[in-house]
N, C-alpha and C positions, 0 to 999 in steps of 0.2 A: 158515782160521780157527784162535782160540785156542783152547785147551783153558780150560774156566770159570777153575779155578785161577791160570792166569798172566796173569786180565785185572787190569787194575789195581784196586783196590780198589771204587772209586766206580762202574767197570761189575757188579762181580760183583752191588754190592748194588741196581742197577737192573734186573738180569736178570730174567724172569717166574721163579716157580717152576714148575718141572714135576711136581712128586711133590706126591701128594695130602696135605695139610696136616689133614685134617680128624679129629676123634676118632671112633672107632666108636659111641660114645656120650652124648649131651649130659650137663652135667651135672642135679641136682636141680633147681635154681633153674629152668634153660633148659626142661627137660619141664614142669614147672609152668606155666612162662608161655604155654607153646605148648597146652596143654589147658586155660587160662582162653581162648585167644582162639578155641579150639573152641568151647567151651561160653558166649560173651558173643554169640552173636545166633543166630537162625532164618535170617539172609539169608545166609548164608557159603557158599563155594563153595572146595571143594579142587582143584586145578588141576595135573596130573599131566604136566610136561614131560619132555623127552630129560634120560634118568642112565645112567649105566654099569651100574647095575643098580636096575631097578622093582621096588620090593617088591609083592608081591602082597597084601600084609596093606593097601592105601588104599583097594579099593573098601569094606573093615570098616569102616576110620576114617571114612570118609565117613559110612555106616551110623548108627554111632555119635554123629557128630554130628549128624547129622539134612540134614546139606549133599548137594548133587547131587558128583558127581566129573565133571570135564571131562579127558579122555584126550585129549593131543596124540597124532598119529600114531606120532610115532617116541619115545614110551611107551612103546609096549610094553604098553598096560594099556586098552586095547580091550577090555576083559571083559563079563561080566556085573558089572552094580553101576556099571558107568560110562555117563554120559550115551550112547546110542546114535547118535544126531543133533545132538549137542552143537554142531558147525562149523557144521553149517549153522542152527542156532537162534540161534546168535552173528551169523549175516551176516544176519538180516532184524532191520531197524531196529526197529520196532517191539517186535519181542521182548526185545532187545539194552536199548533204554530200559527198558523196563517190569520187569525182571531184573537190574537192577545191584546185586551184593552188598556188603554192609556190610563184609566183610574177605573176602579171595581169599587162602588158605594155599598157595603154588606149590611145588610139590617139583620139584627139577631147574631146568632151564633155561627161559627166558621162552617163554614163545607163539609158532609159527611163521607164525600167521596174522594180517594186520592185524585181525580181528575180535577174537580174543582177547588181542593186545597192547592194543587199545582196551578192550576190557572189565575188562583188569588196569587200566591207565590211571584209568579212570574209577571204581574203586570205591574207596570214602574210608580203605580200610588194607589193606595189605598184608605179608605175613609170608613170607619165603621158607626152605624149608629147600632147601640147598645142598651134596650132599657133594663134588660134583665140581669148586669154585669155578668154573663157567661162568657166562657172562654171563646172568644171569638177572635183571636189574632195570637192562631199556636207559633207562627213565624216572625213576632212582633217587629212588624212592618209598617202599622199603620201611623201616616202622618197624622191621624188625630183621631181620636174616639167622641162622638155625642152620646151623652147617656143622657136620654129624653126618648118619651111615647110617642111613636111614628103616628098614633092617631090623632096627637096633640097638633102638630104640625104639619103634616102635609096635605091637609087641605089648604094649606094658608102658601104653600109650595104651588099647588094646581091653580090658586088663583091669582098667583105673582105678587102675592102679598109678602113675602119675605125682603123686600127692599123696603117698605114702609111704605107711606102713602105718597102717591104721585099726585 
C-alpha cells in the first residue's frame, strides 16, 4: 500500500478525508437559520442519531422549540426529556401517518430503523447537523446541512443568543 503522499495527484484528490473537517461553531448566519427552522412550526421533531459526542443539551433544545426529541438507541440520549417509546410509536402505521412532522432537525447519523428512515423521508423539510460527516442523508433530501459541533452552539440557542445582541 502506497503512502498517501506517494499516490498520483488524481488519487489523492479522490481519497476520502478521514479527519473531521467541521468547525467548532457555526457562523452567525447558520445559527440564525437553524433558529428560524426551530421556530418555523409547532409540528417539528428533533432526531438524535449516532454522534461521536452527544450533547446533553438536546433535550433542552427540544423543550425550547416545543418539539419532541426522538433519540436513536445509538445516540446515548435516551434520557428524561426524550420520547421514551419513540421507536414503538413510529412502528405503528396509524401513529406514523398522523404525526408526520413539518420539519425534522436531525443531529448526527440517519436513523437506524426502517420506521425512523420513513419518518425522515416523509417529512417535507429536513435539516441535518452532522459534525462527524456521517452518512446522515440516505434519501438525499436535506434542505441544508450544518457541519458543526452541537456542544459549541446549542447552549447559545437555549439562551436565545442566535439572533445576536438584543
